[in-house]
C-alpha positions in Angstrom: 30.0 -5.1 0.8 29.4 -8.5 2.5 26.5 -10.5 1.2 23.5 -10.6 3.5 22.5 -14.0 4.9 19.0 -15.5 4.6 16.5 -13.7 6.9 15.7 -16.6 9.2 12.5 -15.3 10.6 11.1 -14.3 7.2 12.1 -17.7 5.7 10.3 -19.5 8.5 7.2 -17.3 7.9 7.3 -18.0 4.2 6.6 -21.6 5.1 4.1 -21.2 7.8 2.6 -17.7 8.2 -0.3 -18.2 5.8 -0.5 -22.0 6.1 -1.0 -22.2 9.9 -4.5 -21.9 11.3 -3.4 -19.6 14.1 -0.6 -17.1 13.8 0.1 -17.0 17.6 3.5 -15.3 17.0 2.2 -12.4 15.0 4.1 -9.2 15.7 1.4 -6.8 14.7 -1.9 -5.6 16.2 -5.3 -6.4 14.8 -5.8 -5.1 11.3 -8.6 -3.3 9.6 -10.4 -3.8 6.2 -10.2 -0.8 3.8 -13.9 -0.1 4.3 -13.5 -0.1 8.1 -10.6 2.3 7.8 -12.4 4.6 5.4 -15.4 4.7 7.8 -13.0 6.5 10.2 -12.0 9.1 7.6 -12.9 12.7 7.4 -15.1 13.3 4.3 -12.3 15.2 2.5 -9.8 12.4 3.1 -12.3 9.8 2.0 -12.9 11.7 -1.2 -9.2 12.2 -1.7 -8.6 8.4 -1.6 -11.5 7.6 -4.0 -10.4 10.3 -6.5 -6.6 9.6 -6.1 -4.5 10.0 -9.3 -2.3 6.8 -9.5 0.9 8.5 -10.4 4.3 8.7 -8.7 4.5 10.3 -5.3 7.1 12.5 -3.6 10.2 10.6 -2.5 10.0 12.2 1.0 6.4 11.2 1.2 3.2 13.2 0.6 3.3 16.5 2.5 -0.1 15.7 4.2 1.3 12.3 5.3 4.4 13.9 6.8 2.3 16.4 8.6 0.2 13.7 10.1 3.3 11.7 11.1 4.8 14.9 12.7 1.7 15.2 15.0 2.9 12.0 16.7 6.1 13.7 17.9 6.5 16.4 20.6 9.2 18.4 18.8 9.8 17.1 15.3 8.0 18.7 12.3 7.0 17.5 8.9 10.4 18.6 7.4 12.1 16.3 9.9 10.3 13.2 8.4 11.3 10.9 5.5 8.9 8.1 4.5 9.8 4.6 3.4 8.1 1.5 2.1 7.8 -0.1 5.5 10.3 0.0 8.4 12.7 -2.5 6.9 13.6 -0.1 4.1 14.3 2.5 6.8 16.6 0.2 8.7 18.5 -0.7 5.6 18.9 2.8 4.3 19.8 4.3 7.6 22.6 1.8 8.2 23.9 2.2 4.7 24.0 6.0 5.1 25.3 6.1 8.6 28.1 3.5 8.5 31.2 3.0 6.4 33.8 0.2 6.3 36.0 2.0 8.9 33.2 2.6 11.4 31.9 0.6 14.4 28.4 0.1 15.6 26.7 -1.3 18.7 23.4 -3.2 18.6 21.2 -4.6 21.3 20.6 -8.4 21.2 18.4 -10.4 20.7 17.0 -8.4 17.8 15.1 -8.3 14.6 17.7 -9.8 12.4 18.4 -6.9 10.0 19.3 -4.7 13.0 22.6 -6.6 13.2 23.1 -8.2 9.8 22.8 -5.0 7.8 25.5 -3.1 9.8 27.6 -6.3 9.9 27.6 -6.3 6.1 29.3 -2.9 6.3 31.6 -2.6 9.3 32.5 -4.1 12.7 29.6 -4.5 15.1 29.5 -5.3 18.9 26.4 -6.8 20.4 25.3 -5.9 23.9 22.7 -8.4 25.2 19.6 -7.6 27.2 19.8 -9.5 30.5 16.9 -11.9 31.2 17.9 -12.0 34.9 17.5 -8.2 35.1 14.0 -8.1 33.6 15.5 -8.0 30.1 17.1 -4.6 30.9 20.2 -3.0 29.2 23.4 -2.6 31.2 24.5 1.0 30.2 28.0 0.3 31.6 28.4 -2.6 29.2 27.3 -0.3 26.3 29.9 2.3 27.5 32.6 -0.4 27.6 31.8 -1.4 24.0 32.4 2.1 22.7 35.4 2.6 20.5 36.9 5.8 19.0 35.2 5.0 15.7 31.8 4.0 17.1 29.3 5.9 14.9 25.9 4.4 15.9 24.1 2.5 18.6 20.9 0.7 17.6 18.1 0.0 20.1 14.5 -1.2 20.0 12.0 -0.4 22.8 9.3 -1.7 23.3 11.6 -4.6 22.4 11.0 -7.4 19.8 10.8 -10.1 21.0 10.7 -9.5 24.8 8.3 -6.6 25.1 10.8 -4.8 27.4 10.5 -1.0 27.8 13.9 0.3 29.1 13.8 2.1 32.4 13.7 5.8 31.9 16.8 6.5 34.0 18.8 4.0 31.9 17.4 5.5 28.7 18.5 8.9 29.8 21.9 7.6 30.6 22.2 6.0 27.2 21.3 9.3 25.5 23.8 11.1 27.6 26.4 8.6 26.7 25.7 9.0 23.0 25.8 12.8 23.3 29.1 12.6 25.2 30.7 10.7 22.3 28.8 12.2 19.4 27.2 8.9 18.5 24.0 8.5 16.5 21.2 6.7 18.4 19.1 4.7 16.0 15.9 4.0 17.9 13.4 1.4 16.5 10.1 2.7 18.0 7.7 0.7 15.8 5.9 -0.7 18.9 6.0 2.5 20.9 2.3 3.5 20.9 1.2 0.0 21.9 0.7 -1.9 25.1 -2.1 -2.5 27.5 -4.1 0.5 28.7 -1.9 2.7 30.9 1.5 1.7 29.5 4.1 4.4 30.0 6.4 4.7 27.0 9.9 6.3 26.6 10.2 9.6 24.8 11.1 9.3 21.1 14.8 9.6 20.5 14.4 12.2 17.7 12.5 14.5 20.1 15.1 14.6 22.8 18.5 14.1 21.1 20.0 16.0 18.2 21.5 12.8 16.8 18.4 10.7 17.6 16.9 8.8 14.7 13.4 7.5 15.4 12.0 4.7 13.2 8.2 4.4 13.0 5.7 2.4 10.9 2.0 1.8 10.3 2.5 -2.0 10.6 2.8 -2.8 14.3 0.8 -0.6 16.7 -1.7 0.5 14.1 -2.1 -3.0 12.7 -1.8 -1.9 9.1 1.3 -3.7 7.6 -0.4 -4.0 4.2 0.1 -0.3 3.7 3.9 -0.6 3.7 4.3 2.9 5.2 7.2 3.5 7.5 9.3 6.6 8.3 12.3 8.1 10.0 12.2 11.3 12.1 15.5 13.1 12.7 16.5 16.7 13.3 19.5 16.5 10.9 18.2 17.4 7.4 21.5 16.7 5.7 21.3 13.1 7.0 17.7 12.8 5.8 18.7 14.0 2.4 21.4 11.4 2.1 18.7 8.7 3.0 16.3 10.2 0.5 18.9 9.9 -2.3 19.6 6.3 -1.3 15.9 5.6 -1.5 16.1 6.5 -5.2 17.8 3.2 -5.7 15.2 1.2 -3.8 11.4 2.0 -3.6 11.9 5.5 -5.1 8.5 6.5 -3.6 5.6 5.1 -1.6 2.3 3.9 -3.1 -0.2 6.7 -3.3 -3.2 4.8 -2.1 -1.2 3.6 0.9 -0.1 7.1 1.7 -3.7 8.3 1.7 -4.9 5.5 3.9 -2.1 6.1 6.3 -3.2 9.7 6.6 -6.7 8.5 7.5 -5.3 6.1 10.1 -3.0 8.7 11.7 -5.8 11.2 12.0 -7.9 8.4 13.6 -5.0 7.1 15.6 -6.6 7.5 19.0 -9.6 5.4 18.0 -7.4 2.7 16.4 -4.8 2.6 19.2 -7.5 2.5 22.0 -9.0 -0.5 20.3 -5.7 -2.2 19.9 -4.6 -1.4 23.4 -7.8 -3.0 24.8 -7.2 -6.1 22.7 -3.6 -6.3 24.0 -4.8 -5.8 27.6 -7.4 -8.5 27.3 -5.0 -10.9 25.7 -2.3 -10.4 28.2 -4.8 -11.3 31.0 -5.6 -14.4 29.0 -1.9 -15.3 28.7 -1.3 -14.6 32.4 -3.9 -17.3 33.2 -2.7 -19.7 30.6 1.0 -19.7 31.7 -0.1 -19.9 35.4 -1.9 -23.1 34.5 1.2 -24.7 32.8 4.2 -23.9 35.2 5.8 -27.2 34.4 6.1 -26.3 30.7 6.7 -22.6 30.6 8.2 -19.6 32.5 6.3 -16.4 31.8 7.8 -12.9 31.6 5.0 -10.3 31.3 6.1 -7.7 28.7 6.0 -4.0 29.4 4.7 -2.9 26.1 4.2 -3.8 22.4 2.3 -7.0 21.4 5.0 -9.8 21.6 6.6 -11.6 24.5 9.4 -14.2 24.9 8.5 -16.9 27.3 10.8 -19.8 28.3 10.0 -23.3 27.3 10.9 -25.8 30.0 10.2 -29.0 28.1 9.8 -31.8 27.4 12.2 -31.7 24.5 13.6 -28.7 22.7 11.6 -25.6 22.0 12.2 -26.1 18.2 10.7 -29.6 18.4 7.8 -28.3 20.4 7.0 -25.5 17.9 7.4 -27.8 14.9 5.0 -30.4 16.4 2.5 -27.8 17.5 2.1 -26.2 14.1 2.0 -29.6 12.3 -0.6 -31.1 14.7 -2.6 -28.2 16.0 -2.0 -25.5 13.4 -0.7 -23.0 16.0 2.4 -21.1 14.9 5.0 -19.9 17.4 8.5 -18.6 16.7 11.3 -20.6 18.4 14.4 -18.8 19.8 16.7 -20.1 17.0 15.3 -17.4 14.8 16.7 -14.8 17.2 20.2 -16.2 17.5 22.9 -13.7 17.1 26.4 -13.7 15.8 27.4 -11.0 18.2 26.3 -12.1 21.7 24.8 -15.2 23.4 21.0 -15.4 23.1 18.7 -17.7 25.0 17.9 -21.0 23.2 14.9 -22.1 25.2 12.5 -19.3 24.4 9.8 -18.6 21.8 8.0 -15.5 20.6 4.3 -15.3 21.2 2.1 -12.5 19.8 -1.0 -11.2 21.5 -2.2 -8.2 19.4 -4.9 -10.0 17.4 -8.5 -10.6 18.0 -8.3 -14.4 17.6 -5.7 -14.8 20.4 -8.2 -16.5 22.7 -9.1 -19.1 20.1 -5.4 -19.7 19.4 -4.5 -20.1 23.0 -7.4 -22.5 23.4 -6.0 -24.6 20.6 -2.6 -24.5 22.3 -4.1 -25.6 25.6 -6.0 -28.5 23.9 -2.7 -29.6 22.3 -1.0 -29.7 25.7 -3.8 -31.7 27.2 -3.6 -34.5 24.6 
C-alpha cells in the first residue's frame, strides 16, 4: 500500500476555513441549526431524537435512516444502502474493496483529491480530463481508449466539483453502456445531485440504472448538513456492500446515533430544505452573473449546470495563487486556487479558482470581493 499524500484542499482549509471572514469557496449549501431542523420534524421523530439512547448503532445504518435514504432513489431499496461517516469514508472504503494491486481504474479530472489519490495508492490509474473548451464535458471516446483488460472501475462526479458540470444525458448513457460492455464498476459521486438553481435537470443515479452502478450520497452538500457526518453508498450488489461493511469495521464502525436521527428528519423534510437551498443557489448565481459581467478584464465566467460551486478563470494581474492569497489576507474573502485541484494523472487548468454560492452570505462576500477589486 502506497502512503497517501497530504490532502491539499483540506490542508489549505485547515489554515483558512474558520479564520477567513467570508468562505466564498464553500462547497456546501446553507446549513441549519439543530432547533431549525427539529422544527421540521414529525412529532414522533422529534421525540425519538430527544429520547435517544446513546449507544452503538448498526454498522449498515439505522433501518429507518436507510429507508429514508432509499426514498431518494427510483429503484434501490433500503437493503441496497450502506451508511458511512460522511462521503469521504465511502470513497475510501469503496476503492479499497473494489481495487487490488493488479487492477486498473479510470478517474475524471480535475477532481476531489481522494478520487484519484486513494485508487493511486492501490493500483494503476488513468485520468481522463474534462474539456473546458467543450463546456467541461467528458469525451467518452477518450474513456473508451483508456480501458484496459484489467480496468475494474471508472470514477465520475456530476454535478462536478469544482466546475458544476452536469454531463449531457446522451454521453452519460454512452458511458453506462461502455461500462456494461466491459463489466466495469461505475463509481458515481452524486453528492451534489439534488442541488442547483430551480429547474435544474439532473442525471439519473447510477445505482438505479446500472447493475454495477455505485452511487455515493451525503447529507453535507445539497442538504447543507455536513456536521451530521452522514453519507451512504447505494448499490444493487449486496455482496459488494457486505465487503464494504466489513471494511467499515476497521474505520468508523458505525455512525453517531444523534446524527442518524437528525438525518432522518432532514430526509423526510428534504423538499422543504432543498427548495430553500435551490432558491439560495439561484439567487446567488444571478448575483455572480452580474459580478463577473462587471469584471471581464479579470475573470472569465463559466455558469455551472448544477451543484453550488463553479470554476472561473482568473485573467490577472499576477497569478491566481497570489490573487487568492492577497484577497484572504487583506479582505478576509476565501477562494480556492486551482493548484489544489492539480492532478498527477492529467493536465489541469492552472488559472482557475473555485467559488461557492450555496450560502446565504454570498452577497455580502461578493460585495467584499468587489470592494477589494476597486481599491
